[in-house]
N, C-alpha and C positions, 0 to 999 in steps of 0.2 A: 582665426588658423584655422583650419578644416581638420575635423576626425576623420578615423577609419570606418567607411560604412560596410556591413556586413549585409549581403543583401540575399534573402531565400526567396526564390522562386518557384511556384508549383503550380500546374497544372490542375484545374478544377478535378475533384472526385469524379466518377464515373457516374453519367446521367443516363436517364431516359429519353431518347429520341423525340418521343412522341409527346412528352409533357413538361419536359426539360429539367424536372427534380431530380434528386438523386437517387438512384437506385438503391438496393439493399447493400449490394458491395460500395458503392459510394461512401455512404454513409460509415461505414466499418472503415473503410480507407481514408476520410476526412477525421476521426476521432485519431486515429494512429498517425495521421500527418501533425495535427496537434500537438499528439505527446512529443515526437519529434522536435517539434519546434519551439515545444516550452523548453525542454534538456537544454536546445542551444542559447536560450536566453532571448526567444524574440518577445518585444512591450509595442512592436509597432505593426499593423495588419492592414493592408491596402488589400481591395478587391474589385473587381471588375463588377459592370453595372447587370450583368444576364443573372436569372434566377440559379443557374448551377454554380457560378462564381459565389454568388451572396451565399448561398446554405451551406456552401462547402467553408465559406469565411466564418461564417456564425457557428459551425460545430469546432472549428480551428479553436476560433476563439474563447470558446467555453473550456477548453483545455488548457488554455493559456492563461485562464483565471483561478484555476486549480492552486495555483500556487498562493494566492493571497494578494498578488501585484496587479495593478491597474495594467490595461491593456488597451490602446489608442485602435481604433477601427475606421477605416474610412472609404467610400465607393470613391475609385476613380477609373474616368474613361478612357486614361490610358490603360490600363488594366484589363480591356475589352478585346473582344472579338474583332480583330480586322488585318488586312494585309498591310504590314509596317515599311515596304519597298517594293515597287512593280518594276521590276528591271528593264532595262532595255534589252534586245537579243545581244545587241554589241559589248554588254557586260559580260555577259556566259560566256566560257569556253565554248566554242562550235560544239565539241561531243555530247554536252550538255543542254545544250540551248533550247531544243528541240521538248524535252521533257518541261524543262522550268518554265519555257514561256507557255506550255500547254497546262499547267499546274496554275499557274498565276490569272490567264486567260478565265480558265472554269470557277476563277471564284466569285461570289455572287456580288452585286453592285454594292451592295451595302457594307461588304469589307473592304472593296477596293476603292470605291470613292474618297470616303475620309481616312483611308488605311495612313497614306506616308502624312499627313499632318499629324496623326496620332501619333506614328513613328516617332516623328521629330520630338513630339511632345514626352514623349515615353522616355526616350534617352536623356532629355532635359530633367527630367523627374527623378528617375531612379539609377541613373550613371553617375559615377565619381564619388569622391570624397564626401563626408556629410557636413554641412556648415556644422560651426558652433566647436569644442572642443572635447565634447565627450564621443566616444564611441557608440555606434548606431548599431543596431539590430534589426532589421525591419522585413517581413516578410510581403508578396505580392502573390494572392491567389487570382492566377490568370487563365487564358487559353495557349495552346501551344505556340502559336505565332508571334506573341511578344517575349515568350519563353526563349525561342531560339533567336529572334531578334535582339535579344540584350544580351546573350551569349556571344554572339557573333561580332557585336560591337566589342565586348570586353575582351575579345579575343584580336582585334584587330584584323578579322576574316573579309573578304568582298561581301556587300552588302545584300547580294543576289545568294547567301547561302541559308539564309534563314528559311527559305522556303526546301531544305533540305533536312532539316532536323525537326525530330515529330517525337517529343518527350511522352511519357504515359501519363494515364490518370494520377495524381497526387505524388506522380514522381519529385524530386525533390533535385533543384540546381541552387548553388552557393558561388557567390560571386564577391570576391574583397575588393575592394576599393580602397587604397592606403595612398594617402598623402606623398608625391613625390615619386610613386611606381606605378609601373603599367601594372593595371587590374589582371586580377588571375582567378581563374575557374580553378574552384576547388573540388567541386564534382557540378556532374552531369545526369540527369536522368536518371538518377541514384533511388533506387525502391526497396532498399534495404530496411526499410520502417516498416515495411508492409508485408503482413503473413504471405507464404507461397501462393496462396491460391486468390490473392489479390493483386499480383504482381501483372503490371502489362496491359492492363486492360486500356482501350483505346490506341493501341501500339499495333500494327500490323506484323503478323509472325514475321516476315522476312526483316522486319526493324527489332525485333528482338536480339538479344544476345544469346 
């Protein structure tokens, strides 16, 4: 009998594009994200293989461990940086097709090549109710594209829409997968756990509310 899965998705904290490690802002964001996830009762933490996701996850795990309970942490290629779906022009409404196709074509080959297969595996690994009889609360520290991909899938939206979602650094998205019910997106791009000066990094001004 499957159980309810609460999936907490977070884009990594702000990183220096030059060396990949977290900035001072990113270090503060990761700590506050960890506190928020500890309050939510998260006990399992997945993260992508990049330096910025690994460092974010390490700081988050340190905060989760403050209550004395065990924390399971593991790297997952499905939480990496990749294009999860490469739409054909026919999939996209004509009024948006030029923009979407130009964006996906601009992505580097290392994100495009393995992307669709990783996207398929990502849905298999992180979507749907959890196996077993106990409720699961797990977090995935990842990149913007997998957050958008899992959100679009939960909403049953067209696959190409992942390319239109851009969560901020350390923002939180929460999806509930309950047996026998459609997935519910409880929060998207929530930055309320971050101090005002730490919000919206990684998000273009036009995409901020």
